[in-house]
C-alpha positions in Angstrom: -25.7 12.9 -17.0 -24.2 9.9 -14.7 -22.2 10.4 -11.5 -19.1 8.9 -12.6 -17.3 10.4 -16.2 -16.0 6.8 -17.5 -19.9 5.7 -17.8 -21.5 6.9 -21.5 -24.8 5.6 -23.5 -23.8 3.8 -26.9 -25.7 3.6 -30.5 -27.6 0.3 -29.0 -28.7 2.9 -26.2 -27.0 0.6 -23.8 -24.6 1.7 -21.0 -21.1 1.9 -21.5 -18.2 1.6 -18.4 -15.1 2.7 -20.1 -15.7 1.0 -23.7 -17.5 -1.7 -22.8 -21.0 -2.5 -23.3 -22.2 -3.6 -19.6 -25.6 -5.4 -21.4 -22.9 -7.7 -23.4 -20.9 -8.0 -19.9 -23.6 -8.8 -18.0 -24.7 -11.9 -20.7 -20.8 -12.7 -20.6 -20.1 -12.9 -17.2 -23.7 -13.0 -15.7 -25.1 -11.2 -12.6 -24.9 -10.1 -10.1 -21.2 -8.7 -11.7 -19.4 -6.2 -10.3 -16.9 -3.8 -12.9 -14.4 -2.1 -12.1 -13.0 0.5 -14.7 -9.2 -0.3 -14.1 -8.5 2.8 -16.5 -10.2 5.2 -14.3 -8.6 3.6 -11.4 -5.0 4.5 -12.4 -6.0 7.7 -13.6 -7.1 8.8 -9.8 -4.2 7.4 -8.6 -2.0 9.7 -11.1 -4.2 12.4 -9.8 -3.8 11.8 -6.2 0.1 11.3 -6.7 0.5 14.1 -9.0 -1.1 16.4 -6.0 0.9 15.1 -3.7 4.4 15.5 -5.5 3.0 18.8 -6.5 2.2 20.8 -3.4 4.9 18.6 -1.3 7.9 18.2 -2.8 8.1 15.1 -3.6 8.0 14.8 0.2 4.6 12.6 0.9 3.2 9.2 -0.4 -0.5 8.0 -1.1 -1.6 5.3 0.9 -4.3 3.2 -1.2 -7.1 2.3 1.6 -7.1 -1.6 0.8 -10.4 -2.1 3.1 -12.5 0.2 0.1 -11.6 -2.8 -2.3 -9.4 -5.5 -1.4 -7.7 -8.1 -4.1 -4.4 -9.2 -5.2 -5.4 -7.5 -8.5 -6.0 -4.0 -6.3 -2.9 -4.6 -4.4 -1.2 -5.1 -7.8 -2.3 -2.2 -9.9 -1.7 0.6 -7.0 2.3 -1.3 -6.5 2.2 -0.8 -10.4 0.9 3.2 -10.2 3.6 3.9 -7.2 1.8 4.0 -4.1 1.8 2.6 -1.4 -1.3 0.9 0.7 -2.9 0.8 4.3 -4.2 -2.6 5.8 -6.6 -3.3 8.8 -6.3 -7.0 9.3 -4.3 -9.8 8.7 -6.9 -11.3 6.0 -6.3 -7.7 3.9 -1.9 -7.9 5.1 -1.7 -11.5 3.8 -3.5 -10.5 0.3 -1.0 -8.0 0.2 2.0 -10.4 1.0 0.7 -12.9 -2.0 0.3 -9.7 -4.6 4.3 -9.6 -3.7 3.4 -5.6 -2.4 6.4 -4.3 -1.1 6.0 -4.2 2.8 8.1 -1.3 3.4 5.1 0.6 1.3 2.4 -1.1 3.9 1.3 0.5 7.1 -0.6 -1.7 9.6 -3.9 0.1 10.9 -6.6 -1.4 13.7 -7.9 -0.4 16.7 -7.5 -4.1 18.1 -4.4 -6.1 15.8 -3.9 -9.8 17.9 -0.8 -11.2 18.3 -1.3 -13.4 15.3 -1.6 -10.5 13.3 1.6 -8.4 14.8 3.7 -11.4 14.4 2.7 -12.1 10.8 3.5 -8.2 10.4 6.8 -8.2 11.9 8.1 -11.5 10.7 7.1 -10.2 6.8 8.8 -6.5 7.1 6.0 -4.2 7.6 7.1 -0.8 7.0 4.8 0.8 9.8 2.3 -0.3 12.2 0.2 2.4 13.3 -0.2 1.6 16.8 -4.2 2.0 18.7 -3.6 1.8 22.5 -0.9 1.2 25.3 -2.0 -3.2 25.3 -0.9 -3.2 21.6 1.9 -0.9 22.4 3.4 -3.4 24.9 2.6 -6.5 22.9 4.2 -5.4 19.8 7.8 -4.0 21.9 7.9 -7.5 22.8 6.9 -8.9 19.9 9.5 -7.1 17.9 12.4 -7.7 21.0 12.1 -11.5 19.8 12.5 -11.4 16.3 15.4 -9.1 16.9 14.3 -5.7 14.9 13.1 -2.3 16.0 10.1 -1.8 14.3 8.3 1.5 12.9 5.5 2.6 14.6 2.9 5.9 14.3 0.3 6.5 16.7 -4.0 7.2 15.8 -4.4 10.0 17.3 -8.1 11.6 17.9 -7.4 15.5 16.9 -11.1 15.8 18.6 -12.5 17.9 14.7 -16.2 17.4 14.0 -16.3 15.8 10.5 -19.8 16.7 8.8 -20.6 12.9 7.6 -23.1 9.9 9.0 -22.2 9.1 13.0 -21.2 5.9 11.9 -18.4 7.1 10.0 -17.0 9.6 12.2 -13.8 8.9 13.8 -11.9 11.8 14.9 -14.3 12.8 17.7 -12.9 11.6 21.6 -15.8 9.4 21.8 -14.5 7.0 19.4 -13.1 3.2 19.5 -10.3 4.1 17.6 -6.8 5.7 19.0 -5.4 8.1 21.8 -7.5 10.9 22.2 -5.2 14.8 23.0 -7.9 16.0 25.0 -7.1 14.2 28.0 -3.2 13.8 27.8 -3.2 9.8 26.8 -2.1 10.6 23.5 1.0 12.6 25.0 1.4 9.8 27.6 1.7 6.7 25.1 4.2 8.5 23.1 6.1 9.0 26.1 5.7 5.5 26.8 7.1 4.5 23.2 10.1 6.8 23.9 11.5 4.4 26.4 10.7 1.1 25.0 13.8 -0.7 23.4 11.7 -2.1 20.4 9.9 0.6 18.6 10.6 3.8 16.7 8.2 6.1 16.9 8.5 7.5 13.3 5.2 9.7 12.9 1.6 10.3 14.0 -2.1 9.5 12.2 -5.3 10.5 12.3 -8.3 10.0 10.2 -11.6 12.1 11.2 -14.2 10.7 9.1 -15.6 9.4 5.7 -17.5 10.8 2.7 -16.4 14.3 3.4 -17.4 16.9 1.0 -15.9 19.9 3.5 -12.0 21.3 3.3 -12.3 23.1 6.6 -12.1 19.8 8.8 -9.5 18.6 7.0 -7.8 21.9 7.5 -8.2 21.7 10.6 -7.1 18.0 11.1 -4.2 19.2 10.1 -3.5 22.2 12.0 -3.8 20.5 15.5 -1.7 17.7 14.2 1.6 19.8 13.5 1.0 21.6 16.8 0.7 18.0 18.3 3.8 17.3 17.0 5.2 20.9 17.8 4.2 20.1 21.5 6.0 16.6 21.5 9.3 18.0 20.5 9.1 20.6 22.9 7.9 18.4 25.7 9.3 15.5 25.1 12.0 16.0 22.9 11.1 13.6 20.0 11.2 14.8 16.8 8.4 13.1 14.4 9.4 13.0 11.0 6.0 11.8 9.3 2.3 12.6 9.5 -0.5 10.6 8.1 -3.6 12.9 7.4 -6.0 10.0 6.8 -8.4 9.7 3.9 -12.3 10.6 3.8 -12.5 12.6 0.6 -16.3 12.2 -0.4 -17.3 11.6 -4.1 -20.9 11.7 -6.0 -22.8 8.9 -5.7 -26.0 10.8 -7.0 -26.7 14.2 -8.0 -26.7 16.4 -5.4 -23.5 15.2 -3.8 -21.4 18.0 -4.9 -17.4 16.9 -3.7 -14.1 19.0 -3.9 -11.5 18.4 -6.4 -8.9 16.3 -4.6 -6.0 18.3 -5.6 -7.8 21.1 -4.3 -8.0 19.1 -0.7 -4.3 18.7 -0.8 -3.2 22.2 -2.0 -5.2 23.3 1.2 -4.0 21.2 3.5 -0.3 21.6 2.4 -0.3 25.0 3.1 -1.7 24.9 6.7 0.6 22.2 7.3 3.5 24.4 5.8 2.6 27.4 7.6 2.2 25.7 11.5 5.1 23.6 11.0 7.0 26.9 10.6 4.9 28.7 13.1 6.4 25.9 15.9 10.2 25.9 14.1 9.5 22.4 12.8 10.2 20.7 10.0 7.9 19.7 7.3 7.1 16.4 7.8 6.5 13.5 5.3 2.6 13.9 4.5 0.7 10.4 3.8 -2.9 10.3 3.1 -4.9 7.5 2.6 -7.7 7.7 0.0 -9.7 4.7 -0.8 -13.5 5.6 -1.7 -12.5 8.9 -4.2 -9.6 6.2 -6.1 -12.4 2.9 -6.6 -16.0 3.7 -5.9 -16.6 6.1 -9.2 -15.2 3.4 -11.1 -16.7 0.7 -10.5 -20.8 -0.3 -11.1 -22.5 -3.4 -10.4 -24.7 -5.5 -13.3 -28.0 -7.0 -12.2 -31.2 -8.6 -13.5 -34.6 -7.8 -12.9 -36.7 -10.5 -11.6 -39.9 -9.7 -10.3 -42.0 -6.1 -10.3 -44.6 -5.2 -7.8 -46.4 -2.4 -8.0 -48.5 -2.1 -4.9 -51.2 0.3 -6.1 -50.6 4.0 -3.8 -47.7 2.6 -1.8 -44.8 1.5 -3.3 -43.9 -0.4 -6.4 -41.1 -2.7 -6.1 -38.7 -4.1 -8.3 -36.9 -6.7 -7.1 -32.9 -7.9 -8.8 -30.9 -10.7 -8.1 -28.8 -9.5 -5.8 -29.1 -6.8 -3.0 -27.6 -6.5 0.8 -25.2 -9.1 0.3 -23.4 -7.9 -2.0 -24.2 -4.2 -1.4 -25.1 -3.2 2.5 -24.3 0.2 3.0 -28.1 0.9 2.6 -29.3 -1.4 5.4 -26.4 0.4 7.1 -25.9 3.2 6.3 -29.4 4.0 4.4 -26.7 5.2 1.5 -27.8 6.8 -1.5 -27.3 5.5 -4.8 -28.1 6.4 -8.6 -28.9 3.4 -10.9 -29.5 2.9 -14.6 -31.1 0.6 -16.8 -28.1 -0.6 -18.9 -30.0 -1.6 -22.2 -32.2 1.6 -21.8 -29.5 3.8 -21.0 -31.1 7.0 -22.3 -34.9 6.9 -21.1 -36.1 9.5 -19.1 -37.1 8.8 -15.8 -41.0 8.6 -16.0 -41.9 6.7 -12.5 -40.4 6.5 -8.4 -39.4 3.0 -7.5 -37.7 1.0 -4.9 -35.2 -1.4 -5.7 -35.1 -4.4 -3.9 -32.9 -7.5 -3.6 -33.4 -10.7 -2.9 -32.6 -11.5 1.0 -35.4 -12.7 3.0 -34.6 -8.5 5.0 -37.4 -6.2 4.9 -34.5 -4.2 5.2 -33.0 -5.3 1.9 -33.1 -2.2 -0.2 -30.6 -0.8 -3.3 -32.7 2.5 -3.8 -35.6 3.7 -2.0 -37.8 6.2 -4.0 -36.1 6.9 -7.3 -37.0 8.1 -10.0 -36.7 5.8 -12.6 -37.4 5.0 -16.3 -40.0 2.5 -16.5 -38.4 -1.3 -15.9 -39.7 -4.6 -17.2 -38.9 -8.1 -16.0 -35.3 -9.3 -17.5 -33.8 -6.0 -17.6 -30.6 -5.3 -16.5 -30.0 -2.7 -13.8 -26.3 -0.8 -13.6 -26.4 0.5 -9.4 -23.5 3.2 -10.0 -20.2 4.3 -7.8 -20.3 1.3 -6.6 -16.5 0.6 -6.4 -15.9 0.7 -2.9 -17.4 -0.9 0.2 -19.5 -3.1 -1.7 -17.0 -6.2 -2.5 -14.7 -5.3 0.5 -18.3 -5.6 2.7 -20.3 -8.4 0.7 -21.6 -11.2 2.8 -22.9 -15.0 2.3 -26.2 -13.9 4.1 -28.9 -16.3 3.2 -26.2 -18.9 1.6 -25.7 -16.7 -1.7 -22.6 -16.8 -3.2 -20.8 -13.9 -3.9 -20.3 -12.3 -7.4 -17.3 -12.0 -9.8 -15.2 -9.2 -10.0 -14.4 -7.7 -13.9 -12.2 -5.3 -14.4 -12.2 -3.8 -17.8 -9.5 -1.6 -20.0 -9.3 -0.3 -23.1 -12.7 -2.2 -24.5 -11.1 -5.5 -23.1 -12.7 -7.6 -19.7 -11.0 -9.7 -17.3 -12.4 -11.9 -14.4 -10.3 -10.9 -11.4 -12.6 -11.8 -8.8 -14.2 -15.3 -9.8 -17.7 -15.6 -9.2 -18.3 -18.1 -5.6 -20.1 -21.1 -6.2 -22.6 -23.4 -4.0 -19.4 -25.3 -3.4 -17.6 -22.4 -1.9 -20.0 -22.0 0.7 -20.0 -25.3 1.9 -16.0 -26.0 1.9 -15.5 -24.9 5.1 -18.3 -27.2 6.6 -17.7 -30.1 8.4 
């Protein structure tokens, strides 16, 4: 009935997440409200970790892609589940530092890391920095030299694999702002340059072909390309790569038409390609890293809203306005992303009409769902938009000076605030 396994309907006909009545959550904590099911997040972490242990014999590590949902709470949670994390900015790294996350399990990404960000990473002993370009490599070598260390690095490689997803979230092709390409030889050149530097050690290579991908074949092809590249590096440069980071990008179910492959099946199929290709090239099987983010937290999250105005433009469209919108979920206005929604206080009702769920921001494009089949919706209803655990809180803004929502985590019928709701005073805190 629902796109996530942790949702159900109780005897009051209310939507339940885990064992928590969403109408009661909205009443107690207010709306808009992000809700995360901690138990499902932990289950997803264990699913990935168990698959890596099974198909790579323990020679692997799952890194939670922190950009999907970065907070001290999520950093602590995934650390408890024995995962590493990847970070993509000084702010994400600082959050991990303040959450006491073990720095040796932090992998620092980004296509334009600043000198200050690199110094922060080096000074706190970040395990690996994924170098994006020659300028960063040269700068990092000098920073590491000044710090008196040899910094472990990986290189982000563009494998030239087409991922069948939205063009804005394709990252593995040569025309991408991320990384260095294989086709033009720059990937070989930058690794050769690093091999001559005294304060960096090439410890691995990384690729990421895109996000919200439902096919296994692109991941298999990327693995084949990358392992062959590792073989070429050994043959041509005498550099043996120990680690291969295959990124993330596994699709999830946002609507009923989405059909994701079980995540352990991804790992199984890709492991076969890695092992076979390594054997054919005469190289050792590298330690494998993967970076799921969306698939760990998105299904575990929902966003609760209160319905305000209902505007029926006869023969045109029926708008249902809620007390949030693009400020707490910008993915529709960016990608025209599709979601499912439920009237939380009438969760078992049948869909009877087509409506467009609109946000409260002063933008015509502030839409959450367009032309969605829904039950009758009334002013004051509680609306739940599903599978919002990834990239909603992370991408939220204060557009129109609207405070960002609170985040509540639920587990076994208990709820706790893990990110406080912003206030108007928060909005003006840095004004001078």
